[in-house]
C-alpha positions as CSV (number, residue, x, y, z in Angstrom):
1,M,47.3,-81.4,-46.2
2,K,49.5,-79.1,-48.2
3,F,46.7,-76.5,-48.3
4,R,46.2,-76.8,-44.5
5,L,49.9,-76.3,-43.8
6,T,50.0,-73.3,-46.1
7,A,47.0,-71.8,-44.3
8,I,48.5,-72.4,-40.9
9,A,51.8,-70.8,-42.1
10,T,49.8,-67.8,-43.5
11,L,48.0,-67.4,-40.2
12,F,51.3,-67.6,-38.2
13,T,52.9,-65.0,-40.5
14,A,49.9,-62.7,-40.0
15,A,50.1,-63.2,-36.2
16,V,53.8,-62.3,-36.2
17,G,53.1,-59.3,-38.3
18,L,50.4,-58.1,-35.9
19,A,52.7,-58.7,-32.9
20,T,55.5,-56.7,-34.6
21,S,53.1,-54.0,-35.5
22,A,51.7,-53.8,-31.9
23,Q,55.3,-53.7,-30.6
24,A,56.1,-50.8,-32.9
25,E,52.9,-49.0,-31.8
26,D,53.9,-49.5,-28.1
27,R,57.2,-47.7,-28.8
28,S,55.7,-44.7,-30.7
29,G,57.2,-41.6,-29.3
30,W,60.2,-43.3,-27.9
31,P,63.6,-41.7,-28.8
32,S,66.0,-43.4,-31.2
33,S,68.7,-43.1,-28.6
34,I,69.0,-42.0,-25.0
35,K,71.5,-39.5,-23.5
36,I,72.1,-39.6,-19.8
37,G,73.6,-36.6,-18.1
38,T,76.2,-37.6,-15.4
39,A,79.1,-35.5,-14.2
40,S,82.9,-35.6,-14.7
41,Q,84.7,-38.9,-15.6
42,G,86.2,-40.6,-12.5
43,G,83.2,-39.8,-10.3
44,T,80.4,-42.0,-9.2
45,Y,77.8,-40.3,-11.4
46,F,79.6,-41.1,-14.6
47,I,80.2,-44.7,-13.5
48,Y,76.6,-45.2,-12.4
49,G,75.2,-43.5,-15.5
50,S,77.3,-45.7,-17.7
51,G,75.8,-48.7,-16.0
52,I,72.3,-47.4,-16.6
53,A,73.1,-46.8,-20.3
54,K,74.4,-50.4,-20.6
55,L,71.2,-51.7,-19.0
56,I,68.9,-49.7,-21.2
57,Q,70.7,-51.0,-24.3
58,E,70.6,-54.6,-23.1
59,K,67.0,-54.6,-21.7
60,L,65.2,-52.1,-24.0
61,S,67.4,-52.3,-27.2
62,I,67.8,-48.5,-27.3
63,P,71.3,-47.1,-28.0
64,S,72.3,-45.2,-24.8
65,S,75.2,-43.2,-23.6
66,A,76.5,-41.6,-20.4
67,E,77.3,-37.9,-21.2
68,V,80.0,-36.0,-19.3
69,S,78.3,-32.9,-17.8
70,G,78.7,-30.2,-15.1
71,G,76.8,-32.4,-12.6
72,P,73.3,-32.4,-11.0
73,I,72.5,-28.7,-11.4
74,Q,73.3,-28.7,-15.1
75,N,71.6,-32.1,-15.6
76,L,68.4,-30.6,-14.3
77,A,68.6,-27.6,-16.6
78,L,69.4,-29.8,-19.6
79,V,66.6,-32.3,-19.0
80,D,64.2,-29.4,-18.4
81,A,65.2,-27.9,-21.8
82,G,64.9,-31.3,-23.6
83,R,68.6,-31.6,-24.3
84,L,69.0,-34.8,-22.2
85,N,66.6,-37.7,-21.9
86,L,67.7,-38.6,-18.4
87,G,69.8,-36.8,-15.8
88,L,71.4,-37.7,-12.5
89,T,70.8,-35.3,-9.7
90,S,70.5,-34.9,-5.9
91,T,67.9,-33.5,-3.6
92,G,69.7,-30.3,-2.7
93,P,70.1,-29.0,-6.3
94,A,66.6,-30.3,-7.1
95,Q,65.1,-28.2,-4.3
96,Q,67.0,-25.1,-5.6
97,S,65.8,-25.7,-9.1
98,V,62.1,-26.1,-8.4
99,E,62.3,-22.9,-6.3
100,G,63.9,-21.0,-9.2
101,R,67.3,-20.8,-7.7
102,N,69.2,-22.9,-10.3
103,P,72.3,-20.8,-11.0
104,L,72.4,-21.8,-14.6
105,I,68.9,-20.4,-15.3
106,P,68.4,-17.8,-12.5
107,G,64.9,-17.0,-11.6
108,A,63.4,-19.7,-13.8
109,K,61.6,-22.5,-12.0
110,I,62.4,-26.0,-13.4
111,D,59.0,-27.7,-13.8
112,N,59.5,-30.0,-16.8
113,V,61.4,-32.6,-14.8
114,R,60.0,-35.7,-13.1
115,A,61.8,-38.3,-10.9
116,L,62.1,-41.9,-11.9
117,F,64.0,-43.9,-9.3
118,P,66.5,-43.5,-6.4
119,M,70.2,-44.1,-6.9
120,Y,72.1,-43.9,-3.6
121,Q,73.2,-41.4,-1.0
122,S,76.0,-39.0,-1.9
123,A,78.3,-38.8,1.1
124,F,80.4,-35.7,1.4
125,Q,83.9,-37.3,1.5
126,I,87.2,-35.5,2.0
127,A,90.7,-36.9,1.8
128,V,94.3,-35.6,2.0
129,L,97.6,-37.4,1.3
130,K,98.8,-39.0,4.5
131,S,102.1,-37.3,4.0
132,T,100.5,-33.9,4.8
133,G,100.0,-34.9,8.4
134,I,96.5,-33.4,8.4
135,N,94.1,-35.6,10.4
136,N,91.0,-33.5,11.0
137,L,88.8,-31.0,9.2
138,Q,90.2,-28.0,11.2
139,G,93.6,-28.7,9.6
140,L,92.0,-27.8,6.2
141,N,91.4,-24.1,7.2
142,G,92.9,-21.9,4.5
143,K,93.9,-24.9,2.4
144,S,93.1,-25.5,-1.3
145,M,90.6,-28.2,-2.0
146,G,89.4,-29.8,-5.3
147,V,85.5,-29.8,-5.2
148,G,84.7,-31.2,-8.6
149,P,82.8,-29.4,-11.4
150,K,81.6,-25.8,-10.7
151,A,77.9,-26.7,-11.0
152,G,78.2,-30.0,-9.1
153,T,76.8,-31.0,-5.8
154,T,80.2,-30.8,-4.1
155,A,81.1,-27.4,-5.4
156,T,77.7,-26.0,-4.6
157,Y,77.5,-27.3,-1.0
158,L,80.8,-28.5,0.5
159,P,82.5,-25.0,0.8
160,E,79.3,-23.8,2.6
161,I,79.1,-26.9,4.8
162,L,82.7,-26.5,5.9
163,S,82.3,-22.8,6.5
164,E,79.4,-23.6,8.8
165,V,81.7,-25.6,11.0
166,G,84.5,-23.0,10.9
167,V,86.6,-24.2,8.0
168,K,87.3,-21.8,5.2
169,I,88.8,-23.4,2.0
170,D,90.2,-22.2,-1.3
171,A,87.8,-24.2,-3.6
172,R,89.2,-25.4,-6.9
173,F,87.0,-26.6,-9.7
174,G,87.6,-29.5,-12.2
175,G,86.9,-33.1,-13.1
176,A,87.2,-35.7,-10.3
177,G,89.8,-37.6,-12.2
178,D,91.9,-34.6,-13.0
179,Q,91.7,-33.4,-9.4
180,A,92.8,-36.8,-8.1
181,G,96.0,-36.3,-10.2
182,Q,96.4,-32.8,-8.8
183,L,96.2,-34.1,-5.3
184,Q,98.9,-36.6,-6.0
185,D,101.1,-34.0,-7.6
186,G,100.7,-31.6,-4.7
187,M,98.8,-29.0,-6.7
188,I,95.9,-29.0,-4.2
189,D,95.9,-29.8,-0.5
190,A,92.7,-31.9,-0.3
191,L,90.0,-33.4,-2.5
192,G,86.3,-33.4,-1.5
193,L,83.6,-35.2,-3.4
194,A,79.9,-35.9,-2.8
195,A,79.6,-39.4,-4.2
196,G,78.8,-43.0,-3.4
197,I,80.9,-45.0,-1.1
198,P,83.8,-45.6,-1.9
199,V,84.7,-42.6,-4.1
200,T,86.4,-44.1,-7.2
201,A,88.9,-41.2,-7.3
202,F,90.0,-42.0,-3.7
203,T,90.5,-45.7,-4.4
204,Q,92.6,-44.8,-7.5
205,I,94.7,-42.4,-5.5
206,E,95.4,-44.9,-2.7
207,A,96.6,-47.5,-5.1
208,Q,99.7,-45.3,-5.4
209,N,99.7,-42.9,-2.4
210,A,98.5,-43.4,1.2
211,I,95.5,-41.1,2.0
212,T,93.8,-39.9,5.2
213,P,90.0,-39.7,4.8
214,L,88.5,-37.1,7.2
215,G,85.2,-37.1,9.0
216,F,82.9,-34.8,11.0
217,S,82.5,-34.7,14.8
218,D,79.1,-35.3,16.5
219,D,78.7,-31.6,17.2
220,E,79.5,-30.7,13.6
221,I,76.9,-33.3,12.3
222,Q,74.3,-31.9,14.6
223,T,75.0,-28.3,13.5
224,L,74.8,-29.3,9.8
225,T,71.6,-31.4,9.9
226,Q,69.8,-28.7,11.8
227,K,70.9,-26.0,9.4
228,Y,70.2,-28.1,6.2
229,P,67.2,-30.4,6.3
230,S,68.3,-32.0,3.0
231,L,71.3,-33.4,4.8
232,S,71.4,-36.6,6.9
233,R,74.1,-38.3,9.0
234,L,75.9,-41.2,7.4
235,V,78.7,-43.5,8.6
236,I,81.6,-44.5,6.4
237,K,82.5,-47.9,7.8
238,D,86.1,-48.7,8.9
239,G,88.0,-50.4,6.1
240,T,86.3,-48.6,3.3
241,Y,89.6,-47.0,2.5
242,K,93.0,-48.6,3.2
243,D,94.4,-46.2,5.7
244,Q,91.1,-45.3,7.3
245,Q,91.3,-45.2,11.1
246,G,87.8,-46.4,12.4
247,D,84.3,-45.4,11.3
248,L,83.9,-41.8,10.0
249,Q,80.9,-39.6,10.2
250,T,79.8,-37.4,7.4
251,V,76.6,-35.9,5.9
252,S,74.8,-37.0,2.7
253,M,72.1,-36.2,0.2
254,W,70.0,-38.6,-1.8
255,N,70.4,-38.9,-5.6
256,F,67.7,-39.7,-8.1
257,V,67.4,-40.2,-11.9
258,V,65.1,-37.8,-13.6
259,A,63.4,-37.5,-16.9
260,S,61.4,-34.9,-18.8
261,K,57.7,-35.0,-18.0
262,S,57.1,-35.4,-21.7
263,M,58.8,-38.8,-21.8
264,P,56.2,-41.4,-22.8
265,D,54.8,-43.1,-19.8
266,D,55.5,-46.6,-21.0
267,L,59.2,-45.7,-21.6
268,A,59.5,-44.2,-18.1
269,Y,57.9,-47.3,-16.7
270,A,60.2,-49.6,-18.7
271,I,63.4,-47.7,-17.7
272,T,62.4,-47.7,-14.0
273,K,61.6,-51.4,-14.0
274,A,64.7,-52.3,-16.0
275,V,67.1,-50.6,-13.5
276,L,65.4,-51.4,-10.2
277,E,65.0,-55.1,-11.2
278,S,68.6,-55.4,-12.2
279,N,70.1,-54.4,-8.9
280,E,72.7,-57.2,-8.8
281,E,74.0,-56.0,-12.2
282,M,74.1,-52.4,-11.0
283,K,76.0,-53.4,-7.9
284,Q,78.7,-54.8,-10.2
285,V,78.9,-51.4,-11.7
286,H,79.3,-49.6,-8.4
287,R,78.5,-50.9,-4.9
288,A,76.6,-47.7,-4.0
289,A,73.8,-49.2,-6.1
290,A,73.0,-51.4,-3.1
291,E,70.7,-48.5,-2.2
292,S,69.0,-48.4,-5.6
293,L,65.9,-50.0,-4.2
294,A,62.2,-49.2,-4.9
295,Q,61.4,-48.4,-1.3
296,N,64.0,-45.7,-1.2
297,V,61.9,-43.6,-3.6
298,L,60.3,-42.3,-0.4
299,Y,63.4,-40.3,0.3
300,N,62.4,-37.9,-2.5
301,A,60.4,-35.1,-1.1
302,V,61.3,-32.6,-3.8
303,L,60.4,-33.7,-7.3
304,P,57.1,-35.2,-8.4
305,L,57.3,-38.6,-9.9
306,H,56.8,-39.4,-13.5
307,P,53.4,-41.2,-14.1
308,G,55.3,-44.1,-15.7
309,A,57.4,-44.5,-12.6
310,I,54.3,-44.2,-10.4
311,R,52.8,-47.2,-12.3
312,Y,55.8,-49.3,-11.4
313,Y,55.8,-48.4,-7.7
314,K,52.2,-49.2,-7.4
315,E,52.8,-52.6,-9.1
316,V,55.4,-53.5,-6.4
317,G,53.3,-52.2,-3.5
318,I,55.0,-49.0,-2.6
319,E,52.6,-46.5,-0.9
320,L,53.5,-43.1,-2.3
321,P,52.9,-39.9,-0.4
322,A,50.6,-37.2,-2.0
323,N,53.6,-34.9,-2.7
324,A,55.1,-37.5,-5.0
325,M,52.2,-37.1,-7.5
326,P,52.5,-34.7,-10.4
327,N,50.0,-31.8,-10.5
């Protein structure tokens, strides 16, 4: 009996050893840690990216961190160069980058980046202090506006969007958190951010000062969506912000998490699965994650998907278009 128990114990130990060895082989090529490019602190990107980092640590046991960056344009360049494992970006900057129009690497087409999963729509949101008396976009003509980091989605697109509807602004660059303080201190007249709803910086401001969020008219929405195919109409529901007067219309872009095409397929699969199947946890991080659903991958018409992500979408029954497949 003693011999038999010893033999069973030996076989069990060997089986555990084989399983451990197999697990190690499965993770060959995986990084020892993961860096996720976000944007400035206080914005939705940083908060959302911090949530992804926490999930990866918990679900995959890989030390992960959300890195402050210049935003989606810089994230694409850094992932393409292999300096970030993951990056948060949006469809407008992605289109620019694959066409060789990324301002950080002029003329160079970014082709080492692959999409993993959808995040949410970035709504272009603008607010002023209620004390200014400004209650429409035309009142911002000639005013100073914080537009986030210089290479961010807001700074890249919002001044141009406003110009298209006849509003010229004095754009100021900086972190979302810092610019929220500048608005409260009267150093800038308005703050505009492309972010999930609600904008964290706005809710922080209105905890101390009444704000007036501003929206676009029907005609302005029509003008913008015809001019920029990457934009779509979005409604910010009444009650999103304390002093909001009814529903507000704005325009938005979709955001995606991207990785290098050299990321191991099984890691890309594991990250995609971990995040998309932890939606309740991500909604606790930021309610914009309610849009982080597998079916919303179809809103990406710019970047090819990573083969590991494709595997996941096929498993859950998503029919992917031909342009989602890497060459």
